[in-house]
C-alpha positions as CSV (number, residue, x, y, z in Angstrom):
1,X,0.7,8.2,109.5
2,X,-1.8,6.3,112.3
3,X,-3.7,7.4,115.2
4,X,-2.9,9.8,117.5
5,X,-1.9,8.2,120.4
6,X,0.3,6.3,118.1
7,X,2.2,9.6,117.0
8,X,5.9,10.5,117.8
9,X,6.5,13.8,119.2
10,X,7.6,15.1,116.1
11,X,4.9,14.1,114.2
12,X,3.0,15.8,116.8
13,X,4.7,18.9,116.0
14,X,4.4,18.0,111.9
15,X,0.4,18.2,112.6
16,X,0.0,21.2,114.3
17,X,3.2,23.6,113.9
18,X,4.9,23.3,110.5
19,X,3.1,24.9,108.1
20,X,0.5,26.6,110.7
21,X,0.3,30.3,111.5
22,X,-2.9,30.1,113.9
23,X,-5.2,27.7,115.7
24,X,-7.6,28.7,117.5
25,X,-8.4,27.0,120.3
26,X,-4.7,24.6,119.9
27,X,-5.6,23.2,123.0
28,X,-9.0,22.0,122.2
29,X,-7.8,21.1,118.9
30,X,-5.2,18.9,120.5
31,X,-8.1,17.7,123.3
32,X,-9.9,16.5,120.1
33,X,-7.3,14.8,118.5
34,X,-6.3,12.5,121.6
35,X,-10.3,11.7,121.8
36,X,-9.6,9.7,118.5
37,X,-13.2,10.5,117.3
38,X,-13.1,10.7,113.5
39,X,-13.2,15.0,112.8
40,X,-14.8,16.6,110.6
41,X,-13.2,18.6,108.0
42,X,-14.3,22.0,106.8
43,X,-13.2,22.8,103.5
44,X,-15.0,25.3,101.6
45,X,-14.6,26.1,97.7
46,X,-15.3,29.1,95.9
47,X,-15.9,28.2,92.3
48,X,-15.2,31.6,91.0
49,X,-11.7,30.8,89.7
50,X,-11.2,27.5,89.0
51,X,-7.7,26.6,89.1
52,X,-5.4,25.5,91.9
53,X,-2.2,26.5,92.5
54,X,0.6,26.1,94.7
55,X,-0.4,29.1,97.3
56,X,-4.0,26.9,98.0
57,X,-1.7,23.4,98.1
58,X,-0.5,24.7,101.6
59,X,-4.1,23.7,103.5
60,X,-4.6,21.1,100.7
61,X,-1.4,19.5,102.3
62,X,-2.9,19.7,105.8
63,X,-6.1,18.2,105.5
64,X,-3.9,15.3,104.0
65,X,-2.2,15.0,107.4
66,X,-5.3,14.9,108.9
67,X,-6.7,12.2,106.6
68,X,-3.7,9.9,107.1
69,X,-4.7,10.0,110.7
70,X,-8.7,8.9,110.1
71,X,-10.4,12.5,109.4
72,X,-12.6,13.3,107.0
73,X,-12.8,16.4,105.1
74,X,-16.3,17.6,104.0
75,X,-15.0,19.8,101.0
76,X,-18.0,22.6,100.5
77,X,-18.3,23.9,97.0
78,X,-19.7,27.4,97.4
79,X,-22.2,27.6,94.5
80,X,-24.1,30.5,96.3
81,X,-21.1,32.1,98.0
82,X,-19.2,31.8,94.4
83,X,-22.2,34.1,92.7
84,X,-21.4,36.9,95.1
85,X,-17.4,36.8,94.8
86,X,-15.1,35.9,98.3
87,X,-14.5,40.0,99.1
88,X,-11.5,38.8,101.0
89,X,-8.6,41.2,100.4
90,X,-10.2,42.6,97.9
91,X,-10.6,46.7,97.0
92,X,-13.7,46.4,95.5
93,X,-16.7,44.5,94.6
94,X,-16.2,41.3,92.1
95,X,-18.4,40.5,89.3
96,X,-21.5,38.2,90.2
97,X,-20.8,34.3,88.3
98,X,-23.8,32.7,86.4
99,X,-24.9,29.6,87.9
100,X,-23.5,27.6,84.6
101,X,-20.0,29.4,85.1
102,X,-20.2,28.0,88.8
103,X,-20.5,24.6,87.7
104,X,-17.9,24.9,85.3
105,X,-15.8,26.2,87.0
106,X,-16.4,23.6,89.6
107,X,-15.9,20.6,87.4
108,X,-12.2,21.8,86.6
109,X,-11.1,22.0,90.4
110,X,-12.3,18.9,91.7
111,X,-10.0,17.5,89.1
112,X,-7.3,18.9,90.6
113,X,-8.6,18.8,94.2
114,X,-8.0,14.9,94.2
115,X,-4.6,15.6,92.8
116,X,-3.7,16.5,96.9
117,X,-6.5,15.5,99.2
118,X,-7.6,12.0,98.9
119,X,-11.3,11.2,97.4
120,X,-11.7,8.1,99.2
121,X,-11.9,10.2,102.9
122,X,-13.6,12.9,100.8
123,X,-17.1,14.4,101.3
124,X,-18.3,16.5,98.3
125,X,-21.2,18.8,99.1
126,X,-22.9,21.5,97.6
127,X,-24.3,25.0,99.6
128,X,-27.3,25.0,97.4
129,X,-28.6,21.7,98.8
130,X,-29.5,24.1,102.0
131,X,-29.6,27.8,100.1
132,X,-31.4,26.3,97.7
133,X,-34.3,25.8,99.9
134,X,-33.7,29.3,101.9
135,X,-36.1,31.7,101.9
136,X,-36.3,35.7,103.2
137,X,-36.9,34.9,106.4
138,X,-34.1,32.8,106.8
139,X,-32.0,35.4,105.1
140,X,-33.6,38.2,107.8
141,X,-32.9,35.1,110.3
142,X,-29.4,35.1,109.3
143,X,-28.6,38.5,109.1
144,X,-30.4,39.3,112.2
145,X,-27.8,37.8,114.4
146,X,-24.6,40.1,113.8
147,X,-24.3,43.7,113.5
148,X,-23.1,45.9,110.7
149,X,-20.4,47.4,113.4
150,X,-19.3,43.3,113.4
151,X,-18.8,43.3,109.8
152,X,-16.9,46.5,109.4
153,X,-14.5,44.7,112.0
154,X,-13.4,43.1,109.2
155,X,-9.6,44.7,107.9
156,X,-10.7,44.8,104.4
157,X,-14.2,46.1,104.7
158,X,-13.2,48.8,107.1
159,X,-10.5,49.8,104.5
160,X,-12.8,50.5,101.6
161,X,-15.4,51.9,104.2
162,X,-13.0,54.3,105.3
163,X,-11.7,55.3,101.8
164,X,-15.3,55.9,100.8
165,X,-15.8,52.4,98.0
166,X,-18.4,51.0,97.9
167,X,-19.3,47.7,99.4
168,X,-22.4,45.9,97.9
169,X,-24.4,44.5,100.9
170,X,-24.1,41.1,98.8
171,X,-20.9,40.9,100.4
172,X,-22.1,41.6,104.5
173,X,-23.5,38.3,103.1
174,X,-20.4,36.1,102.5
175,X,-19.1,35.8,105.4
176,X,-22.8,34.8,107.6
177,X,-23.4,32.1,104.3
178,X,-20.0,31.1,105.0
179,X,-20.6,30.4,108.4
180,X,-24.2,29.1,107.7
181,X,-22.2,26.3,106.4
182,X,-20.0,25.5,109.6
183,X,-23.4,25.0,111.2
184,X,-25.1,22.9,108.5
185,X,-22.1,20.0,108.4
186,X,-21.8,20.7,112.1
187,X,-18.0,21.0,111.3
188,X,-15.4,20.2,114.0
189,X,-12.6,22.2,112.4
190,X,-12.2,24.9,109.8
191,X,-9.3,25.0,107.3
192,X,-8.1,28.0,105.6
193,X,-5.6,30.9,104.7
194,X,-5.6,33.6,107.1
195,X,-7.3,36.2,105.5
196,X,-10.2,33.8,106.1
197,X,-9.8,34.2,109.5
198,X,-12.9,36.7,110.0
199,X,-14.9,34.5,108.2
200,X,-14.0,31.3,110.3
201,X,-14.9,33.3,113.5
202,X,-18.2,34.1,112.5
203,X,-18.5,30.2,111.8
204,X,-18.0,29.5,115.4
205,X,-20.1,32.3,116.9
206,X,-22.9,31.3,114.7
207,X,-22.6,27.7,115.9
208,X,-22.2,28.6,119.3
209,X,-26.0,30.4,118.5
210,X,-27.4,27.1,116.9
211,X,-26.3,25.4,120.0
212,X,-23.2,23.2,118.6
213,X,-19.6,22.9,120.1
214,X,-17.8,25.9,117.9
215,X,-15.5,24.7,115.5
216,X,-11.5,24.9,115.8
217,X,-9.9,27.1,113.1
218,X,-6.9,26.2,111.8
219,X,-5.1,28.8,109.5
220,X,-2.1,28.7,107.3
221,X,0.4,31.0,106.2
222,X,-0.2,33.0,102.6
223,X,2.5,31.7,100.2
224,X,4.3,34.5,98.4
225,X,4.4,34.4,95.0
226,X,7.1,34.4,92.5
227,X,7.3,37.6,92.4
228,X,8.7,37.7,95.8
229,X,6.3,40.0,97.3
230,X,2.7,39.7,96.8
231,X,0.3,36.1,97.8
232,X,0.1,34.4,95.0
233,X,-2.6,34.5,93.0
234,X,-3.8,33.7,89.5
235,X,-4.9,37.7,88.9
236,X,-0.9,39.3,89.5
237,X,0.1,36.6,87.7
238,X,3.0,35.2,90.1
239,X,1.7,31.5,90.4
240,X,2.4,28.5,89.7
241,X,-0.6,25.8,89.1
242,X,-0.2,22.2,90.0
243,X,-1.2,21.4,86.5
244,X,1.6,23.1,85.2
245,X,3.8,20.6,82.6
246,X,7.0,19.2,84.7
247,X,9.4,21.8,82.2
248,X,7.0,24.7,83.4
249,X,5.9,23.8,86.8
250,X,10.0,22.9,87.4
251,X,11.4,26.5,85.8
252,X,9.4,28.4,87.2
253,X,10.0,27.4,90.9
254,X,13.4,28.1,90.0
255,X,12.7,31.7,89.4
256,X,11.6,32.7,92.9
257,X,13.9,34.8,95.2
258,X,16.4,32.8,97.4
259,X,14.8,34.4,99.9
260,X,11.1,32.2,99.2
261,X,12.9,29.1,99.1
262,X,12.6,27.9,102.7
263,X,9.5,29.3,103.1
264,X,8.3,26.4,100.2
265,X,10.5,23.6,101.3
266,X,8.5,24.0,104.7
267,X,4.9,24.3,103.4
268,X,5.4,22.7,100.1
269,X,7.3,19.7,101.0
270,X,8.0,16.4,103.0
271,X,11.3,17.2,103.5
272,X,12.3,16.4,107.6
273,X,12.7,18.9,109.9
274,X,16.4,18.1,110.8
275,X,17.3,18.6,106.9
276,X,15.5,22.0,106.8
277,X,17.9,23.1,109.4
278,X,20.4,21.7,107.8
279,X,19.8,23.7,105.0
280,X,19.0,27.3,106.7
281,X,22.7,26.8,108.4
282,X,24.1,26.3,105.1
283,X,22.4,29.3,103.4
284,X,23.6,31.3,106.4
285,X,27.0,30.5,106.7
286,X,27.3,30.3,102.9
287,X,28.3,27.2,102.3
288,X,26.2,26.2,99.6
289,X,25.1,26.8,96.2
290,X,21.5,28.8,96.7
291,X,20.9,27.3,93.3
292,X,21.4,24.1,94.5
293,X,18.9,23.7,97.1
294,X,16.3,25.3,94.8
295,X,16.8,22.4,92.2
296,X,16.1,20.0,94.7
297,X,13.1,22.6,95.9
298,X,11.8,22.6,92.5
299,X,12.0,18.0,91.8
300,X,10.5,18.0,95.3
301,X,7.5,19.9,93.7
302,X,7.6,18.1,90.4
303,X,7.4,14.9,92.0
304,X,4.7,15.6,94.2
305,X,2.7,16.2,90.9
306,X,4.3,14.3,88.0
307,X,6.4,11.5,89.6
308,X,10.1,10.8,89.8
309,X,10.5,10.1,86.2
310,X,9.2,13.7,84.9
311,X,10.9,15.9,88.0
312,X,14.5,13.9,86.9
313,X,13.5,15.2,83.5
314,X,12.7,18.5,84.2
315,X,15.8,18.9,86.1
316,X,17.9,17.9,82.8
317,X,16.6,19.8,80.9
318,X,16.6,23.1,82.8
319,X,20.1,22.6,83.5
320,X,20.8,21.8,79.7
321,X,18.5,24.8,78.0
322,X,18.5,27.6,80.8
323,X,21.8,27.0,82.7
324,X,23.8,25.6,79.5
325,X,22.0,27.9,76.8
326,X,21.4,24.5,75.2
327,X,18.8,23.3,72.5
328,X,16.1,20.9,73.9
329,X,16.1,17.4,72.9
330,X,12.1,17.8,72.1
331,X,11.2,20.6,70.0
332,X,7.4,21.7,70.0
333,X,6.6,21.4,65.9
334,X,4.3,25.0,65.1
335,X,2.3,24.3,61.7
336,X,2.0,27.7,60.1
337,X,0.4,28.1,56.4
338,X,2.7,30.6,54.7
339,X,0.8,31.1,52.0
340,X,-1.8,32.7,54.1
341,X,0.9,35.0,55.9
342,X,1.5,35.8,52.7
343,X,-1.9,36.8,52.1
344,X,-2.0,38.4,55.6
345,X,1.2,40.3,54.7
346,X,-0.4,41.9,51.1
347,X,-3.1,42.8,52.5
348,X,-0.9,45.0,55.4
349,X,0.8,46.4,52.3
350,X,-2.7,47.3,50.7
351,X,-4.1,49.2,54.0
352,X,-0.4,51.1,54.1
353,X,-0.9,52.3,50.4
354,X,2.5,50.4,49.3
355,X,1.0,48.6,46.8
356,X,-2.2,49.3,44.9
357,X,-5.6,47.4,45.6
358,X,-6.7,46.6,42.1
359,X,-6.2,42.4,41.6
360,X,-5.5,43.4,37.9
361,X,-2.5,45.4,38.4
362,X,-0.9,43.5,41.8
363,X,-0.4,39.7,42.4
364,X,1.2,37.9,45.3
365,X,3.6,35.0,43.6
366,X,4.7,32.0,45.6
367,X,6.6,29.8,44.2
368,X,6.7,26.5,45.2
369,X,10.5,26.3,45.6
370,X,10.3,29.3,48.0
371,X,9.8,28.0,51.5
372,X,10.7,31.2,53.7
373,X,8.8,34.1,54.8
374,X,10.2,36.1,51.8
375,X,7.0,38.2,49.7
376,X,7.8,38.0,46.5
377,X,5.3,40.9,45.2
378,X,5.6,41.7,40.7
379,X,4.1,45.1,39.9
380,X,2.8,44.7,37.0
381,X,4.0,47.4,33.8
382,X,7.8,46.9,35.7
383,X,9.9,44.5,35.4
384,X,10.6,45.1,39.6
385,X,10.8,42.3,41.6
386,X,10.8,43.0,45.6
387,X,11.5,40.8,48.5
388,X,10.2,41.8,51.4
389,X,10.7,39.9,54.4
390,X,7.6,39.7,57.3
391,X,8.7,41.5,60.7
392,X,9.8,38.8,63.3
393,X,7.4,40.8,65.3
394,X,4.7,40.7,63.1
395,X,5.2,36.9,62.6
396,X,4.9,36.7,66.2
397,X,1.1,37.9,66.2
398,X,0.1,36.9,63.1
399,X,1.1,32.9,63.4
400,X,-0.7,33.0,67.0
401,X,2.5,32.3,68.7
402,X,1.5,35.4,71.0
403,X,-2.1,36.9,71.8
404,X,-1.3,40.4,70.5
405,X,1.1,42.5,68.4
406,X,1.5,44.9,71.9
407,X,2.5,41.2,73.9
408,X,5.1,40.3,70.5
409,X,6.3,44.1,70.8
410,X,7.2,43.4,75.2
411,X,8.5,40.5,74.6
412,X,11.2,41.5,72.1
413,X,11.9,44.4,74.5
414,X,12.8,42.7,77.2
415,X,15.1,40.4,75.3
416,X,12.6,37.6,75.4
417,X,12.6,36.0,71.7
418,X,15.3,33.9,69.6
419,X,15.4,33.3,66.0
420,X,17.6,29.9,65.5
421,X,19.3,30.8,68.4
422,X,19.8,34.7,67.4
423,X,18.1,37.2,70.2
424,X,15.8,39.9,68.2
425,X,16.5,43.1,69.3
426,X,13.7,45.2,67.5
427,X,9.9,44.8,67.1
428,X,10.4,45.4,62.9
429,X,13.6,42.9,62.5
430,X,13.2,41.5,58.8
431,X,15.3,38.0,59.6
432,X,13.9,35.7,57.3
433,X,11.9,32.9,59.0
434,X,12.2,29.1,57.3
435,X,10.2,26.2,57.4
436,X,12.5,24.7,60.1
437,X,13.4,27.8,61.8
438,X,13.3,27.6,66.1
439,X,12.0,29.9,67.7
440,X,12.6,30.8,71.7
441,X,10.0,33.1,73.3
442,X,11.5,33.3,77.0
443,X,13.8,30.8,78.6
444,X,11.6,27.7,78.3
445,X,9.3,27.9,75.2
446,X,10.8,26.8,71.8
447,X,8.7,26.3,68.9
448,X,9.9,24.7,65.5
449,X,8.5,26.1,62.5
450,X,6.3,23.7,60.1
451,X,5.2,25.2,56.9
452,X,2.3,23.7,56.7
453,X,1.8,24.5,53.0
454,X,5.0,23.1,51.9
455,X,5.1,20.4,49.0
456,X,7.1,17.3,49.3
C-alpha cells in the first residue's frame, strides 16, 4: 500500500473509516501514521477456542492493511487469560482451561491466523513470558490500581451483578491482565471488536500510570452470524470457519439473510466503495436480483481463502446442486459394513423381544448375493423367512453419518434427508439402502454408500 503520505484520500478512508466502528483517539492515530514511525499493533488472542471464523477476520484484515504500510503486529497468545476465559458478553463464569488445552488450541489458531495476517510482519509472544514470573506482590500491586466500581462499570459485569448472578474474582482480573499486556509490549494501537472497548481503555489507563504514552484503540464492528440476529459465534452455531471446504463456505455465505450482504461486502472483501455504492442503489431500486449479488459475495470470500479456481468451482457446485437440484459431479464414498449393521439390528430385535436370544434358535443369514440392508431372519422350527428393512433414521445413526439418533430424527423432521433423490419423511421409513445408494444430508452433503463387506 506504501507509506502514509503516498496514500490517496480514498486509501486513507479505507484504512480509517471502512469497516471501523470507533477509533480512540482518531486524531492521535492519524498523527502517529503521519510521523512515519512503524507502529506496534497489539492483537490479543484468547486460545480458549482455537478456530477462526469470519467474525474474527474483520479485525485481522485491518491488521493486514496496517502491515502493508510497514507496521508490525504483536500477537499476544493469552495463555494465562485463557485459563480464566474472557467474560466479554458472557452471562456466566466460563470454565478454566488447562495449560495443555491452551497450548493445543494456540497451535491451531496460529496456523489459521497466518492465512490472513502477514507472518513476516508479525511477532508472536506469550503472556507467560511475563506472568510466569508474577508473584503475589505483583498481583496486589496491579489490582490496587483499579476499584471494584470501575470494573463493575463494564456492561456485562453490571448486568450480572444486577441480576444476582455470580462473578468470579478471577473474571475481575481478566481486563487487568489484558491491560498489563499493553504495558509489557509498549503497544501503540490495540485492535479489538466493540465488545473489547472496556478492556482496551483499561490498557490506556494502565499505560499512563506506568509512564507510557496511552495506546490508541481501534474497534471493528461485530459481524452478525448466518442466523441474521446474533454476533457470529461458534457456540451459537452461526459461524463460517475460514478452514471450511470451498463448497461449504460458499453455501454458508449464500445462506445469510439478504440484509447482511452489504455488511459482509464492506467488512470481508476488497470490492471498491464505488462499486458497493452501486450495489446499494441497485438493491434499493430492486434493479438487481439479490441472489446474483450474494453469489458475487460468496465467490469473493471463498477466493480470499482458497483461490480463484476453487471459488468458481464452488459457485458451479452451488448452482448445480442447490439451484438446479442436480447431483454433484463428485460424491463422497462412504464405506459401511453391512454385516456389522445386520448384527446391530439383530441385537436390537433381541432387546425388543422380537426374536429369541438363544443362538441355537436364531441365526442371521447374510448370503453373498444380498447387498441391500434387508435383514433375513430365519426362525428355526418353521419355514418362515422375514425380510426386515432397517429404518433410514436408524441407519443414519448406526453408520455414523450423524452423531446421534436424536440428530437423525431432527434432520428427518426438517426434510433434510434424501435417499436416492427421494425425501425421507419419517424416521421409521423402511426403504432399502443398497450398495451405491446416495444419501443427501441437508443441501450440501452427499455420500455414496459403499458396502465394505461386498464380495467380488
